Phi, psi and omega in degrees: 000150178272155182293333183270358177286141180249142176261128179214160176245151181234135179239130181270130181235152178265133179243140178291126185303332180294333179288338180270349178278157174292122181289146177218165170064226185291330180291322174295318178298321179292322179296314179296319179296319179299319180296315180297318182294320177297318179296315178297322175297320178296318179295321179297317179295322177294320181296324179295315178299318180293321176296320179297318178297320179298317179295322180290328178285333178285340185299321183274000182267129177291140180251008178267148182288343181294320179291313185287340182264347179295126182286152175280129184277103182290128180092346180283154181297342181266001185302309184296315180299316180294318179294317177299316179298316176300317180297318176298317181296316180295321177297317176298316181299316179295317177296324178295315179295319176298320178295316184290326179289322177292324177295319180295324179293319176298317179294323179296316179297323178293317179299321179290317183287339173290330178280337183289153180262156176277147180307129178105338181299316183301312181295322177296320177297315179297324177295319179298320179294318179300315177301319179294318179296322183297335177290332186246341182246132178221185178297131182093352179289147175273126183231168178231135176231136185300326181274329183256340180092209182273150178194182182242137178288125178264323184210140177254115176260183180294316180243357186224166169241140169267119189238137172261110184276154182296338178283000174099014178231158176248138186213146173266124185237139176299139181301327182290351180258000187252147172222161181294142183282150176122000000 
């Protein structure tokens, strides 16, 4: 054998063919939601670590006003030690505050992303509303649109209604913006 040859093993595995197809519909939505959930979990774990770090940094810092209000005795043999000690405490306090602010920002971003919708959710909701309206609105139905007022449906399309409004004009309106008159 030559010195540059590499020894490796290969294992053959069976893969479900659906995993090799481009995801669409609910499967795509589930994949996107899983990705968002994993990202949020990582952010929450980091926020917990930062909060723990913030608390551990605060442990060595005196929290009584007696220490912080005690003047530094200028010219005293303890002046340099006292100044250095205060500087260390303030540095720890600043790092602790930065960590707690970053943790709060991470938690806020997680809260915001939980309220956000996945791409396609809005269109799915509009389509569900359109389907529900198609059950009760047909040609000749009296409808109301906020921008046009009341009118009569002339034509039913896949996503829109063609409406003759009482104010004398005809307009094509998205189904999700229309409701029954009355």
